[in-house]
RODO-2510 file (C-alpha; in nm, 4 decimals, decimal comma):
residues 453
     n   res          X          Y          Z
     1     m     0,0000     0,0000     0,0000
     2     l     0,1327     0,3390    -0,0973
     3     q     0,2100     0,5748     0,1876
     4     p     0,0721     0,9260     0,1564
     5     k     0,3361     1,1737     0,0614
     6     q     0,4410     1,3857     0,3551
     7     p     0,4256     1,7602     0,2927
     8     s     0,7668     1,9196     0,2738
     9     p     0,8459     2,1625     0,5519
    10     r     0,8066     2,5283     0,4732
    11     v     1,1187     2,7328     0,4392
    12     s     1,1358     3,1053     0,4860
    13     l     1,3803     3,1716     0,2032
    14     r     1,4537     3,0322    -0,1405
    15     p     1,8026     2,8779    -0,1467
    16     s     1,8926     3,0588    -0,4682
    17     l     1,8100     3,4056    -0,3394
    18     s     1,9542     3,6236    -0,0710
    19     v     1,7301     3,7646     0,1979
    20     a     1,7380     4,1131     0,0503
    21     e     1,6669     3,9882    -0,3028
    22     s     1,3639     3,7916    -0,1909
    23     l     1,2123     4,1032    -0,0337
    24     e     1,2926     4,3561    -0,3045
    25     p     1,0048     4,4518    -0,5351
    26     r     1,0952     4,3947    -0,8969
    27     q     1,1580     4,7320    -1,0605
    28     p     1,3979     4,8594    -1,3264
    29     v     1,7293     4,9484    -1,1683
    30     w     1,8039     5,2511    -1,3874
    31     g     1,6071     5,4801    -1,1566
    32     f     1,8141     5,3620    -0,8607
    33     y     2,1358     5,4214    -1,0549
    34     l     2,0198     5,7764    -1,1246
    35     v     1,9780     5,8228    -0,7475
    36     l     2,3360     5,7066    -0,6885
    37     l     2,4693     5,9366    -0,9605
    38     a     2,2759     6,2343    -0,8230
    39     l     2,4157     6,1579    -0,4777
    40     l     2,7709     6,1600    -0,6155
    41     f     2,7334     6,4994    -0,7831
    42     e     2,5408     6,6652    -0,4992
    43     f     2,7663     6,5585    -0,2122
    44     g     3,0892     6,4451    -0,3781
    45     r     3,0887     6,7515    -0,6069
    46     p     3,3334     6,6243    -0,8736
    47     q     3,2418     6,9372    -1,0694
    48     d     3,4363     7,1405    -0,8106
    49     l     3,7378     6,9112    -0,8352
    50     f     3,7265     6,9130    -1,2173
    51     p     3,5952     7,2568    -1,3271
    52     p     3,5290     7,1547    -1,6918
    53     l     3,2322     6,9544    -1,5575
    54     k     3,0683     7,2853    -1,4623
    55     v     3,0096     7,3658    -1,8287
    56     v     2,6945     7,1531    -1,8049
    57     p     2,4721     7,1793    -1,4916
    58     i     2,4945     6,8062    -1,4260
    59     p     2,3354     6,8034    -1,0743
    60     s     2,0291     6,9933    -1,1985
    61     l     1,9949     6,7674    -1,5026
    62     l     2,0177     6,4587    -1,2806
    63     d     1,7447     6,5900    -1,0510
    64     i     1,5209     6,6629    -1,3499
    65     g     1,6035     6,3166    -1,4834
    66     l     1,4932     6,1676    -1,1533
    67     a     1,1614     6,3521    -1,1753
    68     l     1,1040     6,2071    -1,5229
    69     a     1,2084     5,8610    -1,4039
    70     v     0,9594     5,8750    -1,1174
    71     f     0,6845     5,9853    -1,3560
    72     l     0,7635     5,7140    -1,6110
    73     s     0,7831     5,4451    -1,3440
    74     r     0,4225     5,5147    -1,2425
    75     k     0,5316     5,4485    -0,8843
    76     a     0,5150     5,8083    -0,7598
    77     n     0,3717     5,8235    -0,4082
    78     f     0,2615     6,1570    -0,2626
    79     s     0,0838     6,0154     0,0411
    80     n     0,3732     6,0471     0,2858
    81     k     0,3327     6,3286     0,5357
    82     q     0,6766     6,4731     0,4622
    83     t     0,5976     6,4795     0,0899
    84     k     0,2784     6,6775     0,1503
    85     l     0,4606     6,9131     0,3851
    86     w     0,7356     6,9703     0,1280
    87     m     0,4809     7,0465    -0,1450
    88     a     0,3139     7,2953     0,0899
    89     l     0,6542     7,4550     0,1527
    90     l     0,7187     7,4850    -0,2220
    91     v     0,3820     7,6531    -0,2751
    92     f     0,4607     7,8937     0,0098
    93     m     0,8011     7,9748    -0,1421
    94     a     0,6523     8,0216    -0,4895
    95     l     0,4054     8,2754    -0,3527
    96     w     0,6925     8,4690    -0,1942
    97     v     0,8895     8,5146    -0,5183
    98     p     0,7047     8,8234    -0,6542
    99     f     0,6844     8,9930    -0,3118
   100     a     1,0315     8,9384    -0,1645
   101     t     1,2783     9,2261    -0,1392
   102     n     1,5217     9,0347    -0,3587
   103     n     1,3026     8,8470    -0,6057
   104     y     1,5977     8,6803    -0,7786
   105     k     1,7347     8,5225    -0,4584
   106     a     1,3868     8,4039    -0,3634
   107     l     1,3398     8,2533    -0,7103
   108     m     1,6772     8,0768    -0,7143
   109     t     1,6170     7,9290    -0,3682
   110     f     1,2719     7,8100    -0,4776
   111     k     1,4370     7,6503    -0,7832
   112     d     1,6988     7,4732    -0,5689
   113     m     1,4372     7,3427    -0,3273
   114     t     1,2298     7,2138    -0,6196
   115     l     1,5313     7,0249    -0,7555
   116     y     1,5966     6,8780    -0,4095
   117     f     1,2322     6,7695    -0,4075
   118     f     1,2873     6,5784    -0,7320
   119     f     1,5904     6,4134    -0,5706
   120     y     1,3752     6,3277    -0,2686
   121     l     1,1075     6,1716    -0,4896
   122     g     1,3709     5,9607    -0,6629
   123     i     1,4937     5,8227    -0,3311
   124     i     1,1532     5,7372    -0,1842
   125     t     1,0490     5,5783    -0,5156
   126     f     1,3545     5,3755    -0,6152
   127     v     1,5065     5,2955    -0,2741
   128     n     1,2346     5,0397    -0,2140
   129     s     1,4130     4,7746    -0,0052
   130     t     1,6655     4,7568     0,2741
   131     n     1,9038     4,6043     0,0206
   132     r     1,8932     4,9237    -0,1835
   133     m     1,8968     5,1319     0,1338
   134     q     2,2191     4,9587     0,2347
   135     k     2,3753     5,0268    -0,1061
   136     l     2,2725     5,3924    -0,0947
   137     i     2,4113     5,4434     0,2570
   138     f     2,7318     5,2650     0,1558
   139     m     2,7624     5,4968    -0,1444
   140     w     2,6871     5,7981     0,0755
   141     l     2,9578     5,6952     0,3216
   142     g     3,2047     5,6337     0,0392
   143     v     3,1471     5,9834    -0,0979
   144     h     3,1876     6,1306     0,2489
   145     g     3,5040     5,9262     0,2934
   146     v     3,6536     6,1052    -0,0082
   147     l     3,5335     6,4368     0,1355
   148     g     3,6958     6,3479     0,4676
   149     i     4,0318     6,2738     0,3070
   150     n     4,0148     6,6012     0,1138
   151     g     3,9268     6,7867     0,4346
   152     v     4,2198     6,6413     0,6257
   153     l     4,4592     6,7314     0,3429
   154     h     4,3222     7,0872     0,3052
   155     h     4,3005     7,1936     0,6702
   156     g     3,9282     7,1362     0,7106
   157     q     3,8066     7,2999     0,3915
   158     g     3,5527     7,1227     0,1742
   159     v     3,5698     7,0683    -0,1996
   160     g     3,3686     7,3813    -0,2787
   161     g     3,0123     7,4983    -0,3291
   162     w     2,8034     7,4679    -0,0149
   163     l     3,0790     7,2510     0,1376
   164     g     3,3587     7,5015     0,0925
   165     d     3,3458     7,6687     0,4350
   166     e     3,5080     7,4925     0,7328
   167     n     3,1988     7,5253     0,9523
   168     d     2,9687     7,3863     0,6834
   169     f     3,2107     7,1028     0,6179
   170     g     3,2283     7,0300     0,9918
   171     m     2,8495     7,0043     0,9996
   172     e     2,8589     6,7442     0,7215
   173     m     3,1183     6,5403     0,9100
   174     n     2,8958     6,5472     1,2192
   175     v     2,6179     6,4019     1,0041
   176     a     2,8486     6,1269     0,8774
   177     i     2,9903     6,0226     1,2181
   178     p     2,6754     5,8532     1,3604
   179     v     2,6014     5,6897     1,0240
   180     a     2,9454     5,5278     1,0221
   181     f     2,9084     5,4306     1,3882
   182     f     2,5793     5,2449     1,3510
   183     m     2,6915     5,0772     1,0309
   184     y     2,9982     4,9613     1,2255
   185     q     2,7797     4,8350     1,5074
   186     g     2,5573     4,6393     1,2703
   187     a     2,8380     4,4873     1,0613
   188     q     2,8843     4,1129     1,1113
   189     n     3,2328     4,0435     0,9808
   190     k     3,5727     4,1833     1,0699
   191     r     3,6407     4,3346     0,7302
   192     s     3,3210     4,5380     0,7346
   193     k     3,3758     4,6451     1,0941
   194     a     3,7297     4,7591     1,0122
   195     l     3,6012     4,9578     0,7135
   196     y     3,3337     5,1432     0,9083
   197     l     3,5600     5,1981     1,2066
   198     g     3,8210     5,3469     0,9724
   199     l     3,5575     5,5789     0,8225
   200     l     3,4480     5,6796     1,1712
   201     g     3,8033     5,7743     1,2635
   202     l     3,8472     5,9593     0,9329
   203     f     3,5334     6,1675     0,9886
   204     v     3,6469     6,2611     1,3397
   205     m     3,9902     6,3650     1,2104
   206     a     3,8322     6,5694     0,9295
   207     l     3,6135     6,7449     1,1863
   208     i     3,9200     6,8260     1,3969
   209     a     4,0894     6,9714     1,0883
   210     t     3,8110     7,2312     1,0574
   211     s     3,8864     7,3761     1,4063
   212     s     3,5135     7,4521     1,4145
   213     r     3,3850     7,5317     1,7623
   214     g     3,0272     7,4653     1,6554
   215     g     3,1465     7,1384     1,5048
   216     f     3,3030     7,0445     1,8390
   217     l     2,9725     7,1010     2,0201
   218     g     2,7949     6,8979     1,7517
   219     l     3,0475     6,6171     1,8012
   220     i     2,9614     6,6023     2,1721
   221     a     2,5921     6,5775     2,0822
   222     v     2,6313     6,2975     1,8259
   223     g     2,8746     6,1096     2,0512
   224     t     2,6207     6,1152     2,3333
   225     y     2,3455     6,0028     2,0961
   226     c     2,5530     5,7133     1,9619
   227     w     2,6132     5,5788     2,3109
   228     l     2,2537     5,6221     2,4282
   229     y     2,1076     5,4466     2,1240
   230     s     2,3721     5,1769     2,1069
   231     t     2,2668     4,8208     2,1835
   232     q     2,6239     4,7370     2,2891
   233     k     2,7020     4,9903     2,5596
   234     i     3,0391     4,8509     2,6718
   235     m     3,1745     4,8078     2,3201
   236     s     3,0428     5,1517     2,2241
   237     l     3,2138     5,3025     2,5269
   238     i     3,5423     5,1442     2,4189
   239     v     3,4995     5,2804     2,0648
   240     g     3,4153     5,6209     2,2071
   241     l     3,7260     5,6221     2,4246
   242     c     3,9339     5,5265     2,1202
   243     m     3,7859     5,8203     1,9276
   244     i     3,8583     6,0545     2,2197
   245     g     4,2149     5,9226     2,2251
   246     l     4,2386     5,9885     1,8515
   247     v     4,1256     6,3473     1,9082
   248     f     4,3903     6,4053     2,1755
   249     i     4,6621     6,2506     1,9594
   250     a     4,5708     6,4119     1,6273
   251     a     4,4542     6,7566     1,7391
   252     p     4,7306     7,0193     1,7494
   253     q     4,7583     7,2676     2,0342
   254     e     4,6056     7,5373     1,8099
   255     y     4,2858     7,3323     1,7981
   256     w     4,2530     7,3220     2,1765
   257     d     4,3391     7,6894     2,2023
   258     r     4,0503     7,7668     1,9677
   259     i     3,8078     7,5323     2,1456
   260     n     3,8968     7,6926     2,4795
   261     t     3,7793     8,0286     2,3466
   262     i     3,4171     7,9078     2,3292
   263     t     3,3342     8,0483     2,6738
   264     e     3,5847     8,3321     2,6895
   265     d     3,4487     8,6839     2,7349
   266     s     3,6384     8,8022     2,4276
   267     t     3,4466     8,5483     2,2173
   268     m     3,1067     8,5983     2,3771
   269     e     3,1215     8,9775     2,3778
   270     s     3,3470     9,0987     2,0988
   271     g     3,4302     8,7837     1,9017
   272     t     3,2398     8,5766     1,6471
   273     a     2,9982     8,4448     1,9106
   274     g     2,9099     8,7980     2,0146
   275     q     2,8614     8,8981     1,6519
   276     r     2,6346     8,5992     1,5962
   277     m     2,4214     8,6822     1,8986
   278     f     2,3944     9,0446     1,7851
   279     t     2,2800     8,9200     1,4418
   280     w     2,0346     8,6781     1,6021
   281     g     1,8873     8,9631     1,8034
   282     i     1,8216     9,1583     1,4829
   283     g     1,6781     8,8405     1,3307
   284     w     1,4434     8,8024     1,6255
   285     e     1,3211     9,1586     1,5756
   286     m     1,2691     9,0792     1,2077
   287     f     1,0616     8,7760     1,3031
   288     l     0,8499     8,9714     1,5524
   289     a     0,7766     9,2257     1,2804
   290     n     0,6770     8,9488     1,0332
   291     p     0,5702     8,6602     1,2583
   292     v     0,3409     8,4635     1,0275
   293     f     0,4966     8,4704     0,6808
   294     g     0,8472     8,6062     0,7423
   295     v     1,0327     8,8124     0,4816
   296     g     1,0782     8,5408     0,2185
   297     q     1,3343     8,2683     0,1532
   298     a     1,6988     8,3801     0,1180
   299     n     1,6032     8,7390     0,2018
   300     f     1,7505     8,7763     0,5510
   301     p     2,0713     8,9437     0,4176
   302     w     1,8661     9,1780     0,1993
   303     t     1,6307     9,2824     0,4795
   304     i     1,8474     9,3009     0,7919
   305     g     1,9625     9,6534     0,7000
   306     d     1,6053     9,7793     0,7434
   307     y     1,6039     9,6582     1,1052
   308     l     1,9467     9,7748     1,2177
   309     g     1,8176    10,1244     1,2855
   310     g     2,1652    10,2697     1,2627
   311     r     2,3154    10,0073     1,4945
   312     t     2,6551     9,8671     1,4046
   313     w     2,8801     9,5886     1,5251
   314     q     3,2127     9,7383     1,6285
   315     t     3,1502    10,0350     1,3956
   316     k     3,0680     9,8027     1,1030
   317     s     2,7266     9,7557     0,9468
   318     l     2,6007     9,3966     0,9219
   319     a     2,3703     9,4683     0,6293
   320     g     2,3993     9,1833     0,3778
   321     r     2,5152     8,9364     0,6426
   322     q     2,3690     8,5860     0,6748
   323     a     2,1971     8,4890     1,0003
   324     h     2,4621     8,2231     1,0713
   325     s     2,2000     7,9942     1,2248
   326     l     1,9512     7,7495     1,0810
   327     y     1,6873     7,8654     1,3273
   328     f     1,7429     8,2393     1,2856
   329     t     1,7239     8,1856     0,9124
   330     l     1,4017     7,9868     0,9379
   331     l     1,2109     8,2183     1,1723
   332     p     1,2725     8,5572     1,0045
   333     e     1,2536     8,4278     0,6479
   334     l     0,9598     8,1848     0,6643
   335     g     0,7849     8,2827     0,9871
   336     l     0,5523     8,0590     1,1828
   337     v     0,4328     7,8958     0,8610
   338     g     0,7832     7,7781     0,7791
   339     l     0,8534     7,6851     1,1401
   340     g     0,5401     7,4704     1,1513
   341     i     0,6292     7,2918     0,8274
   342     f     0,9937     7,2330     0,9194
   343     g     0,9148     7,1312     1,2767
   344     s     0,6539     6,8836     1,1536
   345     m     0,9079     6,7353     0,9136
   346     v     1,1550     6,6840     1,1975
   347     y     0,8856     6,5171     1,4088
   348     f     0,7738     6,2775     1,1357
   349     n     1,1359     6,2001     1,0465
   350     y     1,1908     6,0964     1,4071
   351     k     0,8837     5,8724     1,3991
   352     d     0,9881     5,7136     1,0700
   353     t     1,3305     5,6161     1,2044
   354     r     1,1830     5,4372     1,5077
   355     v     1,1264     5,0965     1,3483
   356     k     0,8859     4,8673     1,5351
   357     q     0,7349     4,5316     1,4522
   358     s     0,3696     4,4936     1,3676
   359     p     0,1425     4,4133     1,6647
   360     r     0,0118     4,1204     1,4583
   361     r     0,3469     3,9484     1,4462
   362     s     0,6526     3,8901     1,6571
   363     s     0,9932     4,0288     1,5659
   364     s     1,1604     3,7013     1,6668
   365     i     1,1329     3,3374     1,5641
   366     e     1,2932     3,0077     1,6559
   367     n     1,5575     2,8759     1,4223
   368     r     1,6250     2,5084     1,3567
   369     a     1,8465     2,4860     1,6623
   370     g     1,5654     2,6087     1,8841
   371     e     1,7205     2,9513     1,9484
   372     k     1,5179     3,2669     1,9135
   373     t     1,6482     3,4792     1,6299
   374     e     1,5533     3,8321     1,5365
   375     d     1,3857     3,9153     1,2068
   376     i     1,6748     4,0034     0,9767
   377     h     1,4798     4,2700     0,7868
   378     l     1,3764     4,4565     1,1014
   379     l     1,7244     4,4162     1,2490
   380     r     1,8788     4,5981     0,9548
   381     a     1,5994     4,8562     0,9430
   382     r     1,6554     4,9501     1,3092
   383     s     2,0252     5,0031     1,2459
   384     f     1,9490     5,2224     0,9442
   385     g     1,6960     5,4169     1,1513
   386     n     1,9490     5,4851     1,4261
   387     a     2,2039     5,5974     1,1662
   388     i     1,9628     5,8341     0,9906
   389     l     1,8339     5,9847     1,3155
   390     g     2,1901     6,0367     1,4377
   391     g     2,2765     6,2158     1,1154
   392     m     1,9797     6,4490     1,1575
   393     i     2,0811     6,5254     1,5160
   394     g     2,4309     6,6121     1,3966
   395     y     2,2757     6,8464     1,1412
   396     l     2,0290     7,0132     1,3791
   397     v     2,2814     7,0728     1,6580
   398     t     2,5738     7,1942     1,4461
   399     s     2,3429     7,4118     1,2354
   400     t     2,2617     7,6221     1,5396
   401     f     2,5669     7,8284     1,4419
   402     i     2,5528     7,8227     1,0588
   403     s     2,2907     7,8936     0,7926
   404     t     2,2220     7,5498     0,6428
   405     l     1,8458     7,5571     0,5841
   406     y     1,8764     7,5422     0,2050
   407     y     2,1621     7,2914     0,1928
   408     p     2,0692     6,9410     0,0686
   409     t     2,1758     6,7606     0,3882
   410     f     1,8506     6,7678     0,5855
   411     w     1,6288     6,7130     0,2835
   412     i     1,8152     6,4036     0,1663
   413     m     1,8287     6,2601     0,5196
   414     m     1,4526     6,3102     0,5283
   415     a     1,4243     6,1152     0,2042
   416     l     1,6143     5,8267     0,3663
   417     a     1,3803     5,8358     0,6669
   418     v     1,0702     5,8214     0,4456
   419     a     1,2188     5,5452     0,2274
   420     l     1,2996     5,3456     0,5415
   421     r     0,9444     5,3812     0,6687
   422     n     0,7932     5,2824     0,3340
   423     t     1,0110     4,9734     0,2871
   424     t     0,9588     4,8550     0,6437
   425     q     0,5831     4,9119     0,6315
   426     r     0,5607     4,7274     0,2998
   427     y     0,7510     4,4354     0,4483
   428     v     0,5367     4,4156     0,7617
   429     e     0,2128     4,4316     0,5636
   430     h     0,3014     4,1764     0,2952
   431     h     0,5073     3,9194     0,4871
   432     g     0,3180     3,7280     0,7476
   433     e     0,6258     3,5627     0,8927
   434     p     0,9655     3,7026     0,9891
   435     v     1,2517     3,6122     0,7584
   436     e     1,4884     3,3527     0,9030
   437     v     1,8334     3,2990     0,7578
   438     p     1,8762     2,9304     0,6533
   439     l     2,1642     2,7410     0,8077
   440     s     2,3160     2,6891     0,4644
   441     f     2,3091     3,0589     0,3837
   442     k     2,6480     3,2266     0,4097
   443     p     2,5917     3,5654     0,5683
   444     t     2,7307     3,8689     0,3981
   445     h     2,7700     4,2120     0,5445
   446     w     2,4343     4,2372     0,7238
   447     a     2,2504     3,9139     0,6582
   448     v     2,2748     3,7467     0,9979
   449     a     2,0030     3,6695     1,2480
   450     r     2,1281     3,7255     1,5984
   451     p     2,0311     3,5031     1,8901
   452     i     1,8242     3,6875     2,1505
   453     r     1,9703     3,6222     2,4933
***
């Protein structure tokens, strides 16, 4: 008598596919390659290293190309809260163009923010899996690694453009430090750990080379964040102590002399800090005079002269001067409307980086050995979330002292946060069971399920 055929046990992964490949929606890859190319030209700025590339506005053309790619893919999604907020901000900026004191500056800033929006749409459309998220972050870190080397060799100066100033470059390094740290913490083999640890050290050294006092304060903030959000407190403390040791070894005495001037009376009263606070006071008066709508994007330098009332800073007029603060750019230029939009973006970015499992399913399963293992997709997503949030904290803290509102840093980090939320939500909704790594699967950089002790 024939025995009934026993059903084969279910497996959570096809042997011929990697974990990331099995989760990734099938889409043409050319849109994703456009994202990588746009990232290279926006942050790596090869056009500043090789001036002949400036003959053609390659970054703008890439952003426009991304907009067309999103449209042709028929995958455009405008339902995310940050997307709606950004569109509202663009409408607000467009309305300001004919009424601003300097119409041209308002128009050019509106144009730049529109191009960044196209870049944002490309990321949230084509970065549709943690596999692609990992590749994009790896590319982003690689570009910043080149920037870091250039900064060390050129005494803290960036390659040019919006990264040319030491303080702006220091801000970008403070964004990169927590990203490298959490990628290091999540890496599962020695080669990857060594790579990310090397990048972490490079970013710290590049920040030291800037001698930026605001950058130093931002470094304290991101260092504290990295330790608080680390899942390996002892190991993170050791890494932190190594980085502190690197600072003491690599930083010249001139660096410490400059850092020590942060609280000196000469700095607070008659130095750059005093000048900044004087400018912020004028900016506050500008905001109180235009509390709802502000004076229009990029128009602080063109309006501050009207509010000086004959006042000078050490006999010099500050008319035409930037606010030298993200927040004192935002308030006077865009008013409470802009503050509400930007603040809401920051809030939703924070929520999107806090990855949690669905209440309908557990984030852990038992492997064949009977050990509980964590869902590999959510494990990677949490690490990416910590990295992105850390980068935003580095931006928000360091930007207290520099005008970075219209730089691409925050807007692209926001794109990563939204892409992370979308990919994780898609995974939770469409996969009823957590993904377990088969025993025969050889883990690569991230693909390991950790035992839960």
